[in-house]
Backbone as a ProteinNet text record, in pm:
[ID]
protein_1_A
[PRIMARY]
MNAPRLTTIIGVVALGFLGSIVLFAQGNAAAAAIKNPVAATPPSIAAGQETYRKSCAPCHGIKAEGGSGNDLIPASPDLTDAMWDQGSTDGAIFDNIKNGVAPDFNMTPWKDQLKDDEIWNVVNYLRSIAKTK
[TERTIARY]
626.3	607.1	632.6	546.3	563.1	664.5	720.5	828.3	786	667.5	630.6	619.3	564.7	550.4	687.4	777.8	912.6	985.7	967.6	1029	976.1	847	787.1	843.2	853.2	906.5	1051	1131.1	1271.4	1279.3	1194.8	1193.4	1157.6	1058.9	1017.1	1129.4	1193	1304.1	1419.4	1451.6	1560.7	1529.3	1406.1	1368	1374.7	1331.7	1340.4	1483.7	1571	1713.3	1773.2	1744.5	1797.3	1742.4	1617	1558.8	1627.6	1664.5	1733.7	1873.2	1938.9	2070.2	2057.7	1957.6	1936.8	1909.7	1826.2	1797.2	1921.7	2005.1	2130.3	2219.8	2229.4	2318.1	2271.7	2142.2	2089.4	2088.2	2112.5	2113.1	1973	1961.1	1837.1	1758.7	1651.2	1573.8	1513.6	1468.8	1411.4	1518.6	1636.2	1746.3	1787.4	1787.6	1829.1	1740	1615.9	1520.8	1531.8	1606.3	1618.5	1698.6	1646.7	1714.2	1807.6	1918.3	2017.3	1961.3	1944.6	1889.2	1993.7	2121	2229.3	2277.6	2264.4	2308	2458.7	2501.1	2643.5	2713.1	2719.3	2784.4	2933.3	3014.7	3157.1	3183.2	3110.7	3134.7	3099.8	2991.8	2955.1	3062.7	3109.3	3212.3	3341.6	3379.6	3501.3	3487.4	3370.1	3346.2	3348	3290.4	3290.9	3431.7	3514.9	3654.2	3727	3705.3	3769.2	3726.1	3595.4	3544.4	3597.5	3598.5	3649.4	3794.5	3877.5	4019.4	4040.5	3958.5	3972.6	3914.6	3799.1	3724.1	3730.6	3743.3	3730.1	3863.1	3953.1	4079.8	4164.5	4162.1	4243.8	4212.9	4090.1	4054.7	4047.5	3987.2	3960.7	4070.5	4169.3	4279	4249.5	4354.4	4339.3	4268.1	4283.7	4217.6	4088	4047.3	3923.8	3927.2	4046.2	4058.8	4074.1	4043.5	4045.7	4169.1	4155.8	4266.6	4302.6	4419.5	4471.4	4415.8	4362.5	4315.1	4431.5	4401.5	4505.1	4452.5	4519.1	4476.2	4340.3	4299.3	4174.7	4055.9	4082.2	3973	4004.6	3901.3	3925.4	3961.5	4012.1	4043.3	3916.8	3931.2	3815.5	3798.4	3674	3648.5	3690.2	3709.2	3734.1	3602.6	3603.8	3482.4	3473.1	3564.1	3562.4	3515.8	3497.5	3457.7	3306.3	3261	3117.3	3056.3	3138.1	3086.6	3071.1	2947.2	2916	2835.9	2898.2	2833.9	2715.8	2718.1	2615.1	2513	2504.4	2408	2479.2	2432.8	2504.6	2425.7	2305.2	2231.1	2287.8	2260.1	2304.4	2250.2	2123.4	2062.2	2128.4	2162.8	2229	2368.3	2441	2575	2564.9	2470.4	2446.8	2419.1	2330.3	2293.9	2414.2	2496.8	2614.8	2712.1	2729.4	2818.9	2758.1	2632.7	2568.3	2552.9	2505.5	2469.3	2565.3	2667.5	2760.8	2701.9	2781.7	2738.6	2736.8	2616.2	2597.8	2633.5	2658.2	2645.9	2775.1	2888.9	3016.1	3058.2	2999.9	3031	3179.7	3239.9	3375.7	3374.1	3261.4	3235.3	3153.4	3218.3	3153.1	3056	2956.1	2863	2931.7	2896.4	2951.3	2846.4	2727.6	2617.3	2648.1	2738.8	2771.7	2886.2	2955	3067.5	3037.5	2950.4	2922.9	2775.8	2750	2612.4	2564.7	2433.3	2376.5	2429.5	2436.9	2487.3	2632.2	2711.8	2850.7	2856.4	2768	2764.5	2720.2	2615.8	2570.9	2682.2	2761.1	2874	2976.1	2998.7	3090.3	3034.3	2903.9	2841.2	2866	2846.3	2870.4	3016.1	3107	3249.5	3279.9	3228.7	3253.8	3200.2	3083.7	3028.7	3120.9	3182.3	3267.4	3398	3443	3569.5	3549.7	3424.1	3396	3461.8	3516.2	3576.3	3465.3	3488	3389.7	3420.4	3317.1	3332	3402.5
-6925.2	-7069.1	-7119.8	-7206.7	-7255.8	-7370.5	-7394.6	-7492.7	-7635.2	-7684.1	-7821.3	-7843.1	-7744	-7757	-7756.9	-7671.3	-7666.3	-7798.3	-7852.9	-7981.9	-8091.5	-8090.4	-8189	-8176.6	-8054.4	-8031	-8078.5	-8044.9	-8088.1	-8239.9	-8302	-8448.2	-8514.6	-8461.7	-8517.9	-8504.5	-8387.9	-8367.1	-8463.2	-8477.9	-8568.1	-8712.6	-8758	-8894.3	-8915.6	-8815.9	-8826.2	-8836.7	-8758.3	-8762.9	-8898.7	-8947	-9078.3	-9189.8	-9180.2	-9279.6	-9282.1	-9164.4	-9160.6	-9220.1	-9203.2	-9264.2	-9416.6	-9468.9	-9614.1	-9666.9	-9598.4	-9642.9	-9640	-9535	-9527.8	-9644.8	-9676.3	-9783.6	-9919.2	-9937	-10065	-10077.9	-9970.9	-9977	-9967	-9999.8	-9987.9	-10119	-10119.6	-10241.9	-10295.7	-10206.9	-10251.8	-10319.3	-10261.8	-10322	-10455.6	-10464.2	-10587.8	-10705.4	-10676.9	-10783.6	-10829.8	-10757.6	-10793.8	-10922.7	-11013.3	-11140.9	-11126.3	-11194.4	-11191.9	-11264	-11192.1	-11256.2	-11330.8	-11320.1	-11383.3	-11505.9	-11621.2	-11745.5	-11743	-11798.3	-11801.7	-11916.8	-11906.3	-12008	-11977.2	-12073.7	-12045.1	-11926.9	-11913.4	-11795.9	-11663.1	-11660.6	-11539.2	-11503.9	-11603.6	-11579.8	-11531.5	-11590.3	-11547.5	-11403.8	-11370.9	-11233.8	-11137.2	-11178.7	-11095.5	-11072.3	-11174.8	-11161.1	-11059.8	-11067.2	-10973.7	-10829.6	-10809	-10674.5	-10628.5	-10719.3	-10685.4	-10638.4	-10711.4	-10676.6	-10539.8	-10508.1	-10377.8	-10263.3	-10286.9	-10176.3	-10169.5	-10282	-10286.1	-10304.5	-10381.9	-10415.3	-10293.6	-10183.2	-10069.2	-10019.9	-10035.6	-9994.7	-10112.9	-10223.4	-10336.3	-10441.9	-10426.6	-10522.2	-10634.9	-10693.8	-10798.3	-10921.5	-10947.7	-11062.8	-11023.5	-10898.7	-10845.6	-10844.9	-10843.4	-10845.1	-10705.8	-10603.5	-10466.8	-10391.8	-10260.1	-10172.3	-10086.2	-10029.4	-9954.9	-9814.2	-9757.6	-9620.3	-9523.4	-9396	-9293.5	-9173.3	-9060.9	-8941.7	-8889.1	-8923.9	-8870.1	-8964.9	-9094.3	-9191.3	-9298.7	-9350.5	-9455.7	-9588.2	-9679.4	-9812.8	-9877.7	-9950.5	-10020	-10153.9	-10201.3	-10323.3	-10451	-10553.6	-10688.3	-10740.7	-10782.1	-10831.4	-10982.7	-11047.6	-11193.8	-11245.4	-11156.1	-11201.8	-11198.3	-11237.6	-11246.4	-11113.3	-11011.5	-10884.3	-10783.4	-10749.4	-10651.8	-10540	-10426.7	-10316.1	-10256.4	-10264.7	-10198.9	-10295.6	-10414.9	-10513.6	-10627.9	-10749	-10865.7	-10948.7	-10907.3	-10982.1	-10946.6	-11031.2	-11001.2	-10866.1	-10839.7	-10713.5	-10593.3	-10603.9	-10492.9	-10468.6	-10575.8	-10561.4	-10497.7	-10545	-10486	-10336.6	-10299.1	-10158.6	-10076.1	-10129.6	-10056.8	-10031.5	-10130.5	-10112.1	-10013.1	-10032	-9947.7	-9802.6	-9782.5	-9648.2	-9587.1	-9662	-9610.4	-9620.7	-9581.3	-9587.6	-9445.7	-9399.3	-9267.2	-9273.7	-9168.1	-9031	-8975.6	-9035.6	-8979.2	-9027.5	-9134.8	-9194.3	-9225.6	-9277.1	-9329.3	-9449.3	-9522.3	-9622.6	-9549.6	-9516	-9434.4	-9517.4	-9453.1	-9524.4	-9567.4	-9686.9	-9740.1	-9749.9	-9693.4	-9707.5	-9650.8	-9555.9	-9497.9	-9571.6	-9660.2	-9732.5	-9879.6	-9939.2	-10082.8	-10108.1	-10204.8	-10247	-10336	-10347.8	-10428	-10571.2	-10635.3	-10772.7	-10781.6	-10679.3	-10679.2	-10671.7	-10590.6	-10578.5	-10710.2	-10773.9	-10902.6	-11007	-11002.6	-11094.6	-11070.6	-10944.2	-10912.9	-10969.4	-10955.6	-11012.8	-11164.2	-11230	-11374.8	-11408.1	-11328.5	-11350.6	-11335.5	-11229.9	-11209.2	-11324.7	-11375	-11490.8	-11611.9	-11625.7	-11743.3	-11739.6	-11622	-11612.4	-11586.7	-11586.6	-11563	-11669.2	-11625.6	-11717.8	-11798.4	-11926.3	-12008.2	-12006.2	-12027.1	-12021.1	-12142.3
16368.2	16367.5	16509.3	16559.3	16695.8	16699.7	16817.1	16834.9	16799.8	16843.4	16807.8	16655.6	16587.9	16442.5	16374.3	16417.8	16362.7	16388.2	16507.7	16540.5	16448.1	16420.6	16331.4	16190.1	16141.3	16006.8	15997.6	16096.3	16097.2	16102.3	16181.6	16191.3	16059.6	15990	15861.3	15758.2	15754.4	15660.7	15692.5	15820.4	15860.4	15823.1	15845.7	15808.7	15657.6	15582.2	15436.6	15389.8	15450.1	15415.5	15450.1	15569.8	15610.1	15521.9	15483.4	15394.2	15259.3	15207.5	15078.5	15089.4	15203.7	15224.3	15223.8	15290.7	15294.5	15154.2	15076.4	14940.5	14854	14867.5	14792.3	14828	14955.8	15000.7	14950	14930.7	14885.8	14735.3	14663.6	14518.8	14461.1	14335.6	14261.3	14271.3	14348.7	14371.2	14241.6	14153.8	14026.4	13941.3	13938.2	13860.5	13920.3	14052	14118.9	14079.3	14045	14010.7	13865.4	13782.3	13641.2	13627.3	13546.8	13521.5	13402	13407.7	13301.3	13178.3	13065.6	12945.6	12862.3	12900	12824.1	12900.8	12840.7	12904.7	12927.5	13039.2	13075.7	13004.6	12873.5	12790.8	12779.5	12740.3	12720.4	12625.9	12513	12428.1	12497.6	12576.7	12649.9	12752	12825.1	12927.5	12862.5	12751	12680.1	12629.4	12574.5	12528.3	12645.8	12758.1	12878.4	12930.4	12924.8	12968.3	12879.9	12750.7	12657	12687	12703.4	12735.6	12870.5	12968.7	13100.8	13090.7	13021	13011.7	12947.4	12848.3	12781.3	12863.3	12923.6	12984.2	13136.5	13203.3	13349.2	13422	13361.4	13427.5	13465.3	13388	13430.1	13572.1	13616.6	13753.4	13850.3	13806.4	13896	13895.7	13809.6	13803.2	13707.4	13651.2	13550.5	13606.7	13737.2	13800.1	13871	13856.4	13916	14068.4	14125.1	14271.6	14331.7	14253.6	14304.2	14262.6	14261.8	14227.9	14346.7	14341	14455.9	14469.8	14363.8	14370.3	14369	14391.3	14396.7	14474.3	14461.5	14535.2	14490.4	14369.8	14315.6	14325.5	14321.3	14328.3	14431.7	14497.5	14596.5	14529.5	14609.3	14559.1	14505.3	14396.7	14340.5	14411	14421.6	14497.8	14426.1	14506.5	14457.7	14400.7	14275.8	14210.7	14211.7	14283.2	14289.7	14424.6	14520.4	14653.4	14671.5	14787.7	14815	14857.4	14885.1	14935.8	14822	14792.6	14689.2	14754.8	14778.4	14848.7	14772.2	14641.7	14561	14502.9	14556.5	14507.1	14438.4	14462.7	14411.7	14311.5	14276.7	14174.7	14037.5	13939.8	13803.6	13757.6	13788.1	13747.9	13812.1	13940.2	14009.5	13952.3	13924	13866.5	13728	13647.2	13515.4	13528.1	13620.6	13640.5	13684.5	13772.9	13818.5	13703.9	13617	13503.2	13404.1	13372.6	13271.7	13317.3	13440.2	13486.1	13587.1	13625.8	13725.4	13864.6	13962	14101.1	14158.4	14187.9	14247.4	14395.3	14465.8	14418.3	14358.3	14385.9	14339.4	14201.3	14154.3	14024.5	14009	14120	14107.6	14013	14012.1	13909.1	13804.6	13694.1	13592.5	13507.8	13449.1	13362.2	13232.1	13185.3	13060.6	12952	12975.1	12880.2	12742	12733.4	12603.3	12532.9	12604.9	12546.1	12519.7	12599.7	12588.4	12559.2	12473	12445.2	12559.6	12573.2	12681.7	12681.8	12565	12559.8	12607.4	12577.2	12623.2	12775.8	12833.5	12979.7	13041.7	12984.6	13038.3	13028.1	12920.4	12908.3	13019.7	13055.1	13165.6	13296	13317.3	13437.5	13440.1	13327.9	13321.1	13349.1	13296.1	13321.4	13470.7	13533.1	13676.7	13759.4	13723.1	13794.3	13779.2	13661.4	13635.6	13714.1	13755.6	13829.3	13977.5	14022.3	14164.8	14250.2	14362.7	14458	14524.1	14543.2	14612.1	14760.8	14839.3	14986	15039.2
[MASK]
+++++++++++++++++++++++++++++++++++++++++++++++++++++++++++++++++++++++++++++++++++++++++++++++++++++++++++++++++++++++++++++++++++++

């Protein structure tokens, strides 16, 4: 194999790898576009708070301001601030809860434990406790 061709092949592989890293960092674009089908009513927010306290608070804290982590898992993020590393739309948050966050899945998937409506209620609850600027 000649050097220019090998250089081209290596370049294409490197660009593909870097492109996949960028896509991972931006999250699931299709999920981000999904609109929340559950209205943010007081009953939805209350149900979301209940589900959050049972399922999410052990890692993210009772006030959703993040957890400390330990030797095995990193600290969990603050869910009340404006910075969402894995996407900040309702659809992206729903997808992160339902399917977990790859590649390490420190945020594990909840699709087998929570129904879709329960997850949407959690999204509504998180929106209701978000810090304002």
